[in-house]
DRENSE-55547 format. One line per 5 residues: for each residue x, y, z of C-alpha. Coordinates in Angstrom, 2 decimals, always signed. Layout:
BEGIN
X:Y:Z; ...
! end
This chain:
BEGIN
+38.54:-3.28:-33.22; +39.30:-0.17:-35.25; +40.49:+1.76:-32.21; +43.03:-0.48:-30.39; +44.01:+2.42:-28.13
+40.68:+2.21:-26.33; +40.72:+1.23:-22.68; +38.66:-1.78:-21.59; +35.95:+0.62:-20.40; +36.17:+2.41:-23.73
+35.59:-0.88:-25.52; +32.51:-1.34:-23.38; +31.26:+2.12:-24.31; +31.88:+1.42:-28.00; +29.88:-1.81:-27.69
+26.90:+0.23:-26.49; +27.37:+2.74:-29.31; +27.47:-0.05:-31.91; +24.24:-1.51:-30.52; +22.61:+1.92:-30.60
+23.61:+2.45:-34.23; +22.36:-1.01:-35.20; +19.02:-0.38:-33.50; +18.65:+2.92:-35.35; +19.25:+1.22:-38.69
+16.78:-1.55:-37.84; +14.12:+0.92:-36.71; +14.41:+2.80:-40.01; +13.48:-0.23:-42.10; +11.54:-2.67:-39.90
+8.00:-1.27:-40.04; +6.71:-3.05:-43.21; +7.94:-6.45:-42.02; +6.50:-5.90:-38.54; +3.14:-5.05:-40.11
+3.19:-8.27:-42.15; +4.11:-10.27:-39.06; +1.23:-8.71:-37.10; -1.22:-9.58:-39.89; +0.12:-13.13:-40.06
-0.33:-13.70:-36.33; -3.73:-11.98:-36.27; -5.04:-14.14:-39.12; -4.02:-17.44:-37.56; -5.80:-18.55:-34.38
-4.06:-20.14:-31.45; -0.77:-19.44:-29.77; +2.61:-18.37:-31.13; +5.49:-20.82:-30.81; +8.94:-19.26:-30.42
+12.09:-21.29:-30.95; +15.86:-20.79:-31.09; +19.12:-22.35:-29.94; +21.76:-21.01:-27.59; +21.73:-17.24:-27.09
+18.94:-16.96:-29.66; +16.95:-19.37:-27.54; +17.41:-17.19:-24.48; +16.19:-14.18:-26.45; +13.29:-16.32:-27.69
+12.25:-17.18:-24.14; +12.04:-13.49:-23.30; +10.06:-12.71:-26.45; +7.65:-15.55:-25.69; +7.15:-14.23:-22.17
+6.57:-10.67:-23.40; +4.02:-11.83:-25.99; +2.12:-13.85:-23.40; +2.06:-11.05:-20.86; +0.73:-8.56:-23.41
-2.21:-10.51:-24.75; -0.68:-12.79:-27.40; -0.46:-16.37:-26.04; +2.96:-17.83:-26.75; +5.23:-20.68:-25.68
+8.93:-21.36:-26.12; +9.89:-24.59:-27.86; +13.44:-25.90:-27.53; +14.33:-27.08:-31.04; +16.36:-30.06:-29.87
+13.52:-31.26:-27.64; +10.92:-30.64:-30.34; +11.95:-33.70:-32.34; +11.71:-35.86:-29.20; +8.05:-35.26:-28.49
+7.66:-31.56:-27.78; +6.13:-30.99:-31.22; +2.96:-32.04:-29.39; +2.64:-28.43:-28.23; +1.37:-27.47:-31.70
-2.15:-27.14:-32.98; -2.43:-27.00:-36.79; -1.82:-23.56:-38.26; -0.15:-21.96:-35.25; +2.55:-19.42:-36.08
+6.22:-20.13:-35.37; +8.87:-17.47:-34.76; +12.37:-18.73:-35.57; +15.40:-16.95:-34.10; +18.86:-17.45:-35.52
+21.74:-15.06:-36.07; +23.30:-17.19:-38.80; +19.97:-18.19:-40.32; +21.31:-21.70:-40.77; +21.14:-23.18:-37.26
+21.04:-26.93:-37.85; +18.45:-27.67:-35.16; +16.06:-25.11:-36.66; +16.58:-26.21:-40.25; +15.65:-29.78:-39.21
+12.31:-28.48:-37.92; +11.20:-27.06:-41.26; +9.67:-30.24:-42.81; +7.58:-30.92:-39.70; +6.52:-27.27:-39.42
+5.39:-27.46:-43.05; +3.26:-30.52:-42.23; +1.73:-28.59:-39.36; +0.94:-25.77:-41.81; +2.68:-23.41:-39.44
+3.22:-19.90:-40.87; +6.82:-18.88:-40.20; +8.26:-15.60:-39.00; +12.06:-15.34:-38.89; +14.08:-13.00:-36.70
+17.29:-13.72:-38.54; +20.71:-12.18:-38.84; +21.33:-13.36:-42.40; +18.65:-12.45:-44.96; +20.26:-14.75:-47.57
+20.26:-17.84:-45.35; +18.31:-21.10:-45.68; +15.89:-20.09:-42.91; +15.34:-16.67:-44.47; +14.29:-18.36:-47.71
+11.85:-20.63:-45.84; +9.96:-18.08:-43.72; +6.81:-16.22:-44.69; +7.92:-12.99:-43.00; +11.52:-11.96:-42.37
+12.39:-9.54:-39.58; +15.91:-8.61:-40.59; +18.18:-8.72:-37.51; +21.46:-8.39:-39.41; +24.20:-6.17:-37.99
+27.47:-4.83:-39.39; +29.49:-6.15:-36.48; +29.22:-7.41:-32.93; +30.24:-5.26:-30.01; +33.30:-7.18:-28.83
+36.85:-6.48:-30.12; +36.78:-9.53:-32.40; +33.14:-9.26:-33.56; +32.33:-12.81:-32.57; +30.21:-12.65:-29.39
+26.43:-12.25:-29.99; +26.08:-8.84:-28.37; +24.77:-6.35:-30.93; +22.89:-9.07:-32.81; +21.19:-10.30:-29.63
+20.03:-6.78:-28.76; +18.61:-6.22:-32.25; +16.80:-9.59:-32.20; +15.29:-8.80:-28.81; +14.24:-5.34:-29.98
+12.47:-6.82:-33.00; +10.63:-9.30:-30.79; +9.59:-6.53:-28.40; +8.52:-4.37:-31.34; +6.31:-7.18:-32.61
+4.74:-7.60:-29.15; +4.07:-3.86:-28.90; +2.57:-3.78:-32.39; +0.25:-6.65:-31.44; -0.74:-4.78:-28.27
-1.76:-1.80:-30.41; -3.58:-3.98:-32.91; -5.51:-5.77:-30.13; -6.25:-2.60:-28.12; -4.46:-4.12:-25.13
-5.15:-1.79:-22.19; -3.46:-1.12:-18.84; -6.41:-2.91:-17.23; -5.67:-5.97:-19.38; -2.04:-5.84:-18.28
-3.19:-5.68:-14.66; -5.35:-8.79:-15.12; -2.32:-10.72:-16.41; -0.06:-9.43:-13.59; -2.21:-9.49:-10.45
+0.66:-10.50:-8.18; +3.17:-7.81:-9.15; +3.44:-4.20:-8.13; +2.90:-2.90:-11.66; -0.12:-5.08:-12.27
-1.58:-4.38:-8.84; -1.36:-0.65:-9.43; -3.07:-1.05:-12.79; -5.77:-3.39:-11.53; -6.76:-1.79:-8.23
-8.46:+1.53:-7.56; -8.01:+3.96:-4.70; -11.22:+2.69:-3.10; -9.69:-0.80:-2.84; -6.89:+0.23:-0.46
-7.86:+3.59:+1.09; -8.58:+4.06:+4.82; -12.11:+5.03:+5.74; -14.37:+5.62:+8.73; -12.81:+5.29:+12.18
-9.42:+4.46:+10.63; -9.00:+8.12:+9.66; -8.29:+11.12:+11.92; -11.23:+13.42:+11.21; -11.12:+16.92:+12.76
-13.34:+19.96:+12.46; -12.28:+23.37:+11.21; -12.57:+24.84:+14.71; -10.85:+22.03:+16.61; -7.83:+22.95:+18.72
-4.33:+21.84:+17.90; -4.48:+19.62:+20.97; -7.55:+17.87:+19.51; -5.73:+17.47:+16.22; -2.68:+15.91:+17.88
-4.84:+13.51:+19.88; -6.78:+12.44:+16.78; -3.60:+11.87:+14.77; -2.01:+9.95:+17.65; -5.01:+7.65:+17.95
-5.12:+7.07:+14.18; -1.49:+7.22:+13.06; -1.81:+7.52:+9.29; +0.42:+10.58:+9.04; -2.37:+13.10:+8.47
-5.75:+14.37:+9.63; -8.59:+15.35:+7.28; -10.18:+18.65:+8.23; -13.91:+18.62:+7.39; -16.80:+21.07:+7.67
-20.22:+20.37:+9.15; -21.28:+18.65:+5.89; -18.18:+16.42:+6.02; -16.74:+18.16:+2.97; -12.98:+18.37:+2.89
-11.76:+21.75:+4.11; -8.06:+20.90:+4.35; -5.36:+18.47:+5.39; -2.97:+18.51:+8.34; +0.12:+16.34:+8.08
+2.85:+15.53:+10.58; +4.95:+18.11:+8.75; +2.30:+20.78:+9.28; +2.40:+20.13:+13.03; +6.19:+20.43:+13.11
+6.06:+23.68:+11.17; +3.41:+25.03:+13.56; +5.63:+24.24:+16.54; +8.53:+26.01:+14.85; +6.54:+29.10:+13.90
+4.39:+29.58:+17.02; +5.49:+29.81:+20.64; +1.95:+29.11:+21.86; -0.30:+26.75:+19.91; -3.24:+26.99:+22.29
-5.05:+29.84:+20.48; -4.74:+28.12:+17.10; -7.37:+25.96:+15.43; -7.07:+23.35:+12.69; -7.84:+25.96:+10.06
-4.74:+27.96:+11.02; -2.23:+25.22:+10.19; -3.98:+23.09:+7.57; -3.27:+23.02:+3.84; -6.50:+24.50:+2.53
-6.42:+23.04:-0.98; -4.54:+19.75:-0.72; -3.94:+17.38:-3.57; -6.78:+14.82:-3.56; -7.85:+11.60:-5.24
-11.20:+10.21:-6.28; -12.10:+6.68:-5.15; -12.21:+5.46:-8.77; -8.66:+6.60:-9.59; -6.31:+3.74:-10.50
-3.43:+3.22:-8.10; -0.82:+3.88:-10.79; -2.39:+7.29:-11.46; -2.56:+8.03:-7.73; +1.12:+7.11:-7.41
+2.06:+9.48:-10.24; -0.01:+12.21:-8.59; +2.00:+11.77:-5.40; +5.40:+11.57:-7.05; +5.15:+14.07:-9.92
+5.68:+17.09:-7.68; +8.76:+19.04:-6.54; +8.11:+17.72:-3.03; +6.70:+14.19:-2.90; +3.30:+13.80:-1.26
+2.85:+10.77:+1.00; -0.91:+11.03:+1.73; -3.93:+11.92:-0.38; -7.39:+12.71:+0.98; -10.01:+10.79:-0.97
-12.94:+12.97:-2.01; -16.19:+12.26:-3.83; -15.84:+14.16:-7.13; -19.48:+15.22:-7.29; -20.06:+16.49:-3.75
-16.61:+17.19:-2.31; -17.45:+14.92:+0.61; -14.39:+13.49:+2.33; -14.36:+9.70:+2.05; -11.00:+8.61:+3.38
-7.23:+8.76:+3.18; -4.71:+7.07:+0.89; -1.06:+6.69:+1.88; +1.93:+6.04:-0.36; +2.58:+3.11:+1.95
-0.78:+1.58:+0.97; +0.12:+1.68:-2.72; +3.61:+0.23:-2.39; +3.01:-2.31:+0.37; -0.72:-2.92:+0.42
-2.99:-2.94:+3.43; -1.42:-6.11:+4.82; +2.02:-4.51:+5.11; +3.55:-7.19:+2.90; +5.79:-5.91:+0.13
+4.67:-6.49:-3.44; +7.23:-7.70:-5.96; +7.54:-6.30:-9.47
! end
């Protein structure tokens, strides 16, 4: 490495800097090739087959997974297994993405005659634009780098990051081309936290009816405490005679009232409530409700749910309900 005086940690930092510089160079020139790759995939029906050996294969598995999860069906094909029967994954005309840093990986080169028979259009994410594979592909995504990030420039570090970035860029470009929406993402990820928050609405998880502590504007603090104790959701919705939301009383509001008043008996709900609380509509997606709770100087843990047309109070949504669900079971990412 050009700076032998660097500490081990300094070498690590330099590795990150080299990757950042390589990504910047790739970003500056990659758009035309990405556009051609998008058009190639869009014009050929069926799935995308991704293949690569070694570290390139690991990157290929991730790219395949990202494509599939964002609306472009894809599978990973191990090139050594392909010639022993796994070529059966193909339908005629399906696109292949080849990953190779050298551009001359023997196992990939051996696939070319069969891929030609399958009439498979080829996209290469390759580190050598003058290589045999680069000459064979229909679209080249140039993943070449000046050097790797290790002291001897031999470990696929920078090159692996650039290859992965090009694969992700292609997936994102296809998302844009196909108008892939957050709702679509939620459909493909129904079991994860991200997908659940994109797929479900506030109405799907909110507490309603007798689950909620409802109190009137003139109710005493004692009545408020009793209602919140019987329905321990962390807050009481204060409503008027038309059941329109007048305010919200949280556990924190009760503590502040105890701190600020020696005698709570003369006070009513109106005296300690937050008169214009942050609210949610029942049709709001959970991810938007979560942002509404978190994007504040002081995080909000409960949201009254209000009908947008009438102001009628419908229920209560807790942060707990978004992150854990109504069953209390944690949701994985």
